[in-house]
VOTI-446452 format. One line per 3 residues: number of its first residue (from 1); for each residue x, y, z of C-alpha. Coordinates in nm, 2 decimals. Layout:
% VOTI-446452
NUM	X/Y/Z ~ ...
END
This chain:
% VOTI-446452
1	-2.27/0.78/-0.01 ~ -2.48/0.52/0.15 ~ -2.40/0.40/0.49
4	-2.24/0.04/0.50 ~ -2.27/-0.15/0.82 ~ -2.05/-0.46/0.83
7	-2.07/-0.70/1.12 ~ -1.81/-0.98/1.12 ~ -1.84/-1.16/1.46
10	-1.57/-1.41/1.39 ~ -1.30/-1.18/1.27 ~ -1.13/-1.14/1.61
13	-1.10/-1.52/1.65 ~ -0.95/-1.54/1.30 ~ -0.67/-1.31/1.36
16	-0.33/-1.47/1.43 ~ -0.28/-1.54/1.80 ~ 0.03/-1.40/1.98
19	0.29/-1.68/2.03 ~ 0.33/-1.82/2.38 ~ 0.70/-1.71/2.37
22	0.93/-1.52/2.14 ~ 1.30/-1.58/2.14 ~ 1.56/-1.37/1.95
25	1.93/-1.36/1.90 ~ 2.06/-1.03/1.77 ~ 2.42/-1.00/1.67
28	2.61/-0.68/1.55 ~ 2.97/-0.71/1.44 ~ 3.15/-0.39/1.34
31	3.49/-0.36/1.52 ~ 3.69/-0.58/1.27 ~ 4.06/-0.61/1.31
34	4.20/-0.76/0.99 ~ 3.92/-0.64/0.75 ~ 3.75/-0.31/0.71
37	3.53/-0.21/1.01 ~ 3.16/-0.12/0.98 ~ 3.04/0.20/1.15
40	2.67/0.11/1.19 ~ 2.66/-0.27/1.25 ~ 2.65/-0.25/1.63
43	2.41/0.05/1.64 ~ 2.18/-0.15/1.40 ~ 2.18/-0.45/1.64
46	2.11/-0.23/1.93 ~ 1.83/-0.06/1.75 ~ 1.66/-0.39/1.65
49	1.71/-0.54/2.00 ~ 1.54/-0.23/2.15 ~ 1.26/-0.26/1.90
52	1.20/-0.64/1.96 ~ 1.18/-0.63/2.34 ~ 0.86/-0.43/2.37
55	0.71/-0.66/2.11 ~ 0.74/-0.95/2.35 ~ 1.08/-1.10/2.24
58	1.32/-1.24/2.49 ~ 1.63/-1.09/2.32 ~ 2.00/-1.18/2.36
61	2.22/-0.90/2.22 ~ 2.58/-0.99/2.12 ~ 2.81/-0.73/1.99
64	3.15/-0.76/1.82 ~ 3.17/-1.14/1.87 ~ 3.48/-1.35/1.81
67	3.43/-1.68/1.63 ~ 3.42/-1.87/1.96 ~ 3.16/-1.62/2.10
70	2.96/-1.64/1.78 ~ 2.94/-2.02/1.78 ~ 2.84/-2.03/2.16
73	2.57/-1.77/2.10 ~ 2.42/-1.96/1.81 ~ 2.43/-2.29/2.00
76	2.27/-2.13/2.31 ~ 2.00/-1.98/2.08 ~ 1.92/-2.33/1.95
79	1.90/-2.47/2.30 ~ 1.66/-2.19/2.42 ~ 1.43/-2.26/2.12
82	1.42/-2.63/2.19 ~ 1.34/-2.57/2.56 ~ 1.07/-2.31/2.48
85	0.86/-2.56/2.28 ~ 0.70/-2.59/1.93 ~ 0.47/-2.28/1.97
88	0.77/-2.05/2.01 ~ 0.87/-1.78/1.75 ~ 1.24/-1.78/1.69
91	1.42/-1.47/1.53 ~ 1.79/-1.44/1.43 ~ 1.93/-1.11/1.32
94	2.28/-1.04/1.21 ~ 2.44/-0.71/1.11 ~ 2.81/-0.73/1.00
97	3.03/-0.86/0.73 ~ 2.90/-1.17/0.54 ~ 3.04/-1.34/0.23
100	2.95/-1.62/0.00 ~ 3.19/-1.89/-0.14 ~ 3.09/-2.19/-0.36
103	2.73/-2.10/-0.30 ~ 2.75/-2.10/0.08 ~ 2.70/-1.80/0.30
106	2.93/-1.72/0.60 ~ 2.90/-1.47/0.88 ~ 3.23/-1.32/0.99
109	3.34/-1.27/1.35 ~ 3.55/-0.97/1.43 ~ 3.87/-1.18/1.47
112	3.85/-1.32/1.12 ~ 4.18/-1.35/0.92 ~ 4.17/-1.51/0.58
115	4.43/-1.57/0.31 ~ 4.28/-1.86/0.11 ~ 3.92/-1.94/0.04
118	3.95/-2.29/0.16 ~ 3.99/-2.17/0.52 ~ 3.66/-1.98/0.52
121	3.46/-2.24/0.71 ~ 3.74/-2.25/0.97 ~ 3.74/-1.88/1.05
124	3.37/-1.79/0.97 ~ 3.03/-1.93/1.07 ~ 2.82/-2.08/0.80
127	2.48/-1.92/0.79 ~ 2.32/-2.26/0.73 ~ 2.42/-2.37/1.08
130	2.18/-2.11/1.22 ~ 1.90/-2.26/1.01 ~ 2.00/-2.61/1.14
133	1.97/-2.49/1.50 ~ 1.63/-2.34/1.44 ~ 1.51/-2.64/1.25
136	1.61/-2.87/1.54 ~ 1.37/-2.70/1.77 ~ 1.07/-2.79/1.54
139	0.90/-2.46/1.64 ~ 0.62/-2.32/1.43 ~ 0.78/-2.00/1.30
142	1.14/-1.89/1.25 ~ 1.26/-1.56/1.11 ~ 1.62/-1.50/0.99
145	1.72/-1.14/0.90 ~ 2.07/-1.07/0.75 ~ 2.19/-0.72/0.70
148	2.53/-0.87/0.62 ~ 2.63/-0.80/0.26 ~ 2.77/-0.45/0.29
151	3.09/-0.52/0.10 ~ 3.33/-0.80/0.02 ~ 3.64/-0.76/0.25
154	3.82/-1.05/0.06 ~ 3.78/-0.95/-0.30 ~ 4.15/-0.98/-0.36
157	4.15/-1.35/-0.25 ~ 4.11/-1.61/-0.53 ~ 3.76/-1.77/-0.54
160	3.63/-1.49/-0.31 ~ 3.52/-1.24/-0.57 ~ 3.15/-1.30/-0.54
163	2.95/-1.00/-0.41 ~ 2.68/-1.02/-0.15 ~ 2.51/-1.34/-0.02
166	2.37/-1.64/-0.20 ~ 2.00/-1.72/-0.17 ~ 1.94/-2.00/0.08
169	1.68/-2.26/0.11 ~ 1.51/-2.28/0.44 ~ 1.30/-2.55/0.61
172	0.92/-2.52/0.63 ~ 0.80/-2.25/0.86 ~ 1.09/-2.01/0.80
175	1.10/-1.65/0.67 ~ 1.43/-1.53/0.53 ~ 1.50/-1.16/0.47
178	1.81/-1.01/0.32 ~ 1.91/-0.64/0.32 ~ 1.96/-0.66/-0.05
181	1.90/-0.90/-0.35 ~ 2.12/-1.21/-0.38 ~ 2.46/-1.12/-0.52
184	2.41/-0.75/-0.45 ~ 2.58/-0.52/-0.20 ~ 2.39/-0.33/0.08
187	2.47/0.01/0.21 ~ 2.61/0.06/0.56 ~ 2.44/0.40/0.57
190	2.56/0.75/0.62 ~ 2.36/0.81/0.93 ~ 2.34/0.62/1.26
193	2.18/0.31/1.10 ~ 2.17/0.12/0.78 ~ 1.87/0.20/0.55
196	1.75/-0.15/0.58 ~ 1.75/-0.18/0.96 ~ 1.61/0.18/1.01
199	1.32/0.09/0.79 ~ 1.27/-0.25/0.95 ~ 1.26/-0.11/1.31
202	1.00/0.15/1.20 ~ 0.78/-0.10/1.01 ~ 0.77/-0.34/1.31
205	0.56/-0.07/1.50 ~ 0.26/-0.11/1.26 ~ -0.02/-0.29/1.43
208	-0.17/-0.61/1.28 ~ 0.06/-0.59/0.97 ~ 0.14/-0.94/0.84
211	0.51/-1.02/0.82 ~ 0.49/-1.05/0.44 ~ 0.33/-0.71/0.40
214	0.57/-0.56/0.65 ~ 0.88/-0.66/0.46 ~ 0.72/-0.53/0.14
217	0.68/-0.19/0.31 ~ 1.05/-0.21/0.42 ~ 1.16/-0.29/0.05
220	0.96/0.01/-0.08 ~ 1.12/0.24/0.18 ~ 1.47/0.13/0.12
223	1.44/0.16/-0.25 ~ 1.31/0.51/-0.20 ~ 1.59/0.60/0.05
226	1.87/0.47/-0.17 ~ 1.73/0.59/-0.50 ~ 1.70/0.23/-0.63
229	2.05/0.13/-0.54 ~ 1.94/-0.13/-0.29 ~ 1.64/-0.37/-0.31
232	1.58/-0.58/0.00 ~ 1.49/-0.94/-0.07 ~ 1.29/-1.21/0.11
235	1.17/-1.56/0.07 ~ 0.91/-1.75/0.28 ~ 0.80/-2.10/0.36
238	0.57/-1.99/0.65 ~ 0.26/-2.20/0.70 ~ 0.10/-1.97/0.97
241	0.03/-1.60/1.00 ~ 0.24/-1.37/1.20 ~ 0.25/-1.00/1.30
244	0.52/-0.84/1.51 ~ 0.27/-0.60/1.68 ~ -0.08/-0.71/1.75
247	-0.35/-0.44/1.77 ~ -0.60/-0.41/2.05 ~ -0.84/-0.70/2.05
250	-1.19/-0.56/2.02 ~ -1.52/-0.71/2.13 ~ -1.77/-0.79/1.84
253	-1.97/-0.48/1.94 ~ -1.66/-0.26/1.94 ~ -1.55/-0.40/1.61
256	-1.89/-0.33/1.46 ~ -1.87/0.03/1.58 ~ -1.52/0.07/1.43
259	-1.64/-0.06/1.09 ~ -1.95/0.17/1.10 ~ -1.75/0.47/1.19
262	-1.51/0.40/0.90 ~ -1.81/0.43/0.67 ~ -1.97/0.73/0.83
265	-1.68/0.96/0.90 ~ -1.57/1.02/0.53 ~ -1.92/1.12/0.43
268	-1.93/1.42/0.67 ~ -2.31/1.39/0.66 ~ -2.46/1.53/0.97
271	-2.77/1.29/0.95 ~ -2.55/0.99/0.93 ~ -2.33/1.11/1.21
274	-2.64/1.17/1.43 ~ -2.76/0.83/1.36 ~ -2.42/0.68/1.45
277	-2.44/0.86/1.78 ~ -2.79/0.73/1.84 ~ -2.65/0.37/1.79
280	-2.33/0.42/2.00 ~ -2.39/0.73/2.23 ~ -2.12/0.60/2.47
283	-1.90/0.42/2.22 ~ -1.52/0.44/2.16 ~ -1.58/0.68/1.87
286	-1.85/0.89/2.03 ~ -1.63/1.18/2.13 ~ -1.48/1.19/1.78
289	-1.82/1.17/1.62 ~ -1.95/1.46/1.83 ~ -1.65/1.67/1.74
292	-1.70/1.60/1.37 ~ -2.07/1.67/1.39 ~ -2.01/2.01/1.55
295	-1.76/2.09/1.27 ~ -1.99/1.97/0.99 ~ -2.29/2.16/1.13
298	-2.09/2.48/1.16 ~ -1.99/2.44/0.80 ~ -2.35/2.39/0.69
301	-2.47/2.69/0.89 ~ -2.21/2.92/0.74 ~ -2.26/2.80/0.38
304	-2.46/3.03/0.16 ~ -2.81/2.91/0.09 ~ -2.84/2.73/-0.25
307	-3.09/2.90/-0.49 ~ -3.42/2.72/-0.50 ~ -3.54/2.60/-0.85
310	-3.88/2.71/-0.96 ~ -4.14/2.45/-0.89 ~ -4.24/2.26/-1.20
313	-4.59/2.29/-1.33 ~ -4.82/2.01/-1.21 ~ -4.81/1.71/-1.44
316	-5.14/1.57/-1.56 ~ -5.18/1.23/-1.73 ~ -5.17/1.23/-2.11
319	-5.50/1.16/-2.28 ~ -5.38/0.82/-2.42 ~ -5.27/0.71/-2.07
322	-5.60/0.81/-1.91 ~ -5.79/0.63/-2.18 ~ -5.59/0.31/-2.13
325	-5.65/0.34/-1.76 ~ -6.02/0.38/-1.80 ~ -6.04/0.09/-2.04
328	-5.85/-0.13/-1.78 ~ -6.10/-0.03/-1.50 ~ -6.40/-0.09/-1.73
331	-6.27/-0.44/-1.82 ~ -6.18/-0.52/-1.46 ~ -5.94/-0.79/-1.57
334	-5.57/-0.86/-1.48 ~ -5.49/-0.85/-1.85 ~ -5.63/-0.50/-1.88
337	-5.42/-0.37/-1.58 ~ -5.11/-0.54/-1.71 ~ -5.16/-0.38/-2.05
340	-5.16/-0.04/-1.87 ~ -4.84/-0.12/-1.67 ~ -4.66/-0.24/-1.99
343	-4.73/0.09/-2.16 ~ -4.68/0.32/-1.85 ~ -4.47/0.14/-1.59
346	-4.41/0.48/-1.41 ~ -4.75/0.63/-1.50 ~ -4.96/0.85/-1.28
349	-5.19/0.55/-1.20 ~ -4.92/0.29/-1.19 ~ -4.93/0.24/-0.81
352	-5.30/0.22/-0.80 ~ -5.31/-0.03/-1.09 ~ -5.06/-0.25/-0.90
355	-5.27/-0.25/-0.59 ~ -5.59/-0.33/-0.79 ~ -5.41/-0.61/-0.98
358	-5.27/-0.77/-0.67 ~ -5.62/-0.76/-0.51 ~ -5.78/-0.92/-0.82
361	-5.52/-1.20/-0.83 ~ -5.56/-1.26/-0.45 ~ -5.94/-1.28/-0.47
364	-5.97/-1.51/-0.77 ~ -5.64/-1.66/-0.84 ~ -5.72/-1.60/-1.21
367	-5.83/-1.34/-1.45 ~ -6.15/-1.16/-1.33 ~ -6.46/-1.20/-1.54
370	-6.54/-0.89/-1.74 ~ -6.87/-0.72/-1.63 ~ -7.18/-0.79/-1.84
373	-7.23/-0.42/-1.92 ~ -7.07/-0.30/-2.24 ~ -6.79/-0.05/-2.21
376	-6.91/0.31/-2.26 ~ -6.87/0.42/-2.62 ~ -6.68/0.74/-2.52
379	-6.51/0.68/-2.17 ~ -6.48/0.99/-1.97 ~ -6.12/1.10/-1.89
382	-6.06/1.03/-1.52 ~ -5.91/1.30/-1.31 ~ -5.61/1.26/-1.08
385	-5.75/1.18/-0.73 ~ -5.74/1.48/-0.50 ~ -5.47/1.45/-0.23
388	-5.45/1.71/0.05 ~ -5.18/1.74/0.32 ~ -5.42/1.73/0.61
391	-5.70/1.51/0.47 ~ -5.73/1.13/0.50 ~ -5.60/0.95/0.20
394	-5.84/0.74/-0.02 ~ -5.56/0.56/-0.21 ~ -5.23/0.40/-0.13
397	-5.13/0.09/0.07 ~ -5.38/-0.05/0.32 ~ -5.17/0.10/0.60
400	-5.20/0.44/0.45 ~ -5.57/0.47/0.35 ~ -5.76/0.67/0.60
403	-5.45/0.86/0.74 ~ -5.32/1.20/0.65 ~ -4.97/1.27/0.52
406	-4.89/1.43/0.85 ~ -4.99/1.12/1.04 ~ -4.79/0.89/0.82
409	-4.47/1.09/0.86 ~ -4.50/1.09/1.24 ~ -4.53/0.71/1.24
412	-4.27/0.43/1.26 ~ -4.07/0.37/0.94 ~ -4.11/0.04/0.76
415	-3.75/0.03/0.64 ~ -3.42/0.17/0.78 ~ -3.36/0.53/0.66
418	-3.00/0.43/0.59 ~ -2.90/0.09/0.47 ~ -2.72/-0.11/0.73
421	-2.85/0.09/1.03 ~ -2.89/-0.12/1.35 ~ -3.26/-0.20/1.43
424	-3.23/-0.02/1.76 ~ -3.16/0.31/1.58 ~ -3.48/0.31/1.37
427	-3.73/0.05/1.48 ~ -4.01/0.19/1.70 ~ -3.87/0.54/1.63
430	-4.04/0.84/1.46 ~ -3.90/0.94/1.12 ~ -3.96/1.30/1.22
433	-3.67/1.26/1.45 ~ -3.43/1.18/1.17 ~ -3.57/1.41/0.90
436	-3.73/1.75/0.93 ~ -4.03/1.65/0.74 ~ -4.22/1.98/0.73
439	-4.49/2.04/0.47 ~ -4.25/2.25/0.26 ~ -3.97/1.98/0.28
442	-4.22/1.71/0.17 ~ -4.35/1.92/-0.11 ~ -3.99/1.95/-0.23
445	-3.96/1.57/-0.22 ~ -4.28/1.53/-0.42 ~ -4.16/1.78/-0.68
448	-3.84/1.58/-0.71 ~ -4.04/1.27/-0.79 ~ -4.25/1.46/-1.04
451	-3.94/1.55/-1.24 ~ -3.77/1.32/-1.48 ~ -3.50/1.23/-1.23
454	-3.78/1.15/-0.99 ~ -3.86/0.85/-1.19 ~ -3.53/0.70/-1.10
457	-3.57/0.82/-0.74 ~ -3.89/0.63/-0.72 ~ -3.71/0.30/-0.76
460	-3.52/0.35/-0.44 ~ -3.68/0.23/-0.11 ~ -3.83/0.50/0.11
463	-3.84/0.46/0.50 ~ -4.22/0.48/0.48 ~ -4.24/0.25/0.17
466	-4.25/0.30/-0.21 ~ -4.62/0.37/-0.21 ~ -4.57/0.68/0.01
469	-4.34/0.82/-0.26 ~ -4.60/0.79/-0.52 ~ -4.86/0.96/-0.30
472	-4.62/1.25/-0.24 ~ -4.57/1.27/-0.62 ~ -4.95/1.29/-0.69
475	-4.98/1.55/-0.41 ~ -4.70/1.76/-0.55 ~ -4.85/1.73/-0.90
478	-5.17/1.88/-0.76 ~ -4.99/2.17/-0.62 ~ -4.91/2.05/-0.27
481	-5.25/2.14/-0.14
END
């Protein structure tokens, strides 16, 4: 796996900023007198209030509220939002009985008594009144969470036989979440909390998780816990991003280190880990990287040595290739050299032909004039230039001619040994510090390029340049002398 290095300097500024103030009203009604009580409603409200406070919310917790207490709490909530200003995030959570009648939703105080459906708005609190209070503040984000459709306590009253809550329309900038789908019934839960609120409190702890993705995670968890019997529902008209728990804000350099480490760690490649440590010797992930490097190297040392394949026989150019090359040299024209490359793009002499062709076109800007002397009737087959490990090269790029293979490998690389590596980790460095380029190791490389698979390998860039790969191939073809 090649190392990927992604630098996104502006990402931190693009993340959603934490609101100046967060205001929440959390209500849990469970101790009903005239209707069936709920075991978990007050515990759910306490759990959520305790979850929201460390997340920066100024929380008002109201438990077992009568109708008057419920109305006062909602009115005070609206006032607090208006005072806090337009940048405030408002959150309303309700756990308890909730019913719908004629398409409207009502939250039930603990002193509710009802005999006819027409009296519902006199004994309950219409949920839309909460939305009106939040809309009056004109703040940027409002969140309404209703765990309030656990059963219908008035199913025997005419016109009160609808289950669950009706879906509501909310003003722009509002996120509405229900414990279950519209018209369905949610579970109070057999443990200390309802499945919905337990999953919600847990999901709020995930750093940098957008609210839409967070409630999707809650939905998946509740479906799993209830065996598909309950499916949470939400609808959104938000126009800005929001996360409950923001992660640590990183500097551009620390963010770049994090992204690089995410690419390096899964490879478990000792060379890549060492290069990472060279770039960030005192970084946030340095200790983790050193521990992983120690583990990987221990594995490598204990692994049995892989059997070494027999070295392939040196490859010599075919007679037809040699003849075409000699004809191109005798003609001395760009057309002749191009004809060779068309026939043998990966031939033994391909790199030399490219160098000669480039030189011709640079000197003349046009096809060179053929020499006056006629081509020999029977051109002699050229031999592969002799290349020795410790003798100066007579072919290759201008930077290589006159230097030995040893001297080249001890020099500074032309390209990064791993794509995406910071310049500080390889520029003005010796490649011998990254690779143990002994004579035997380089011979193995060259033999790889000689093989069929080596033709594909030759297409990939080498730290010392593509020409160096071809020199290694010819050296290996001659027996690595």
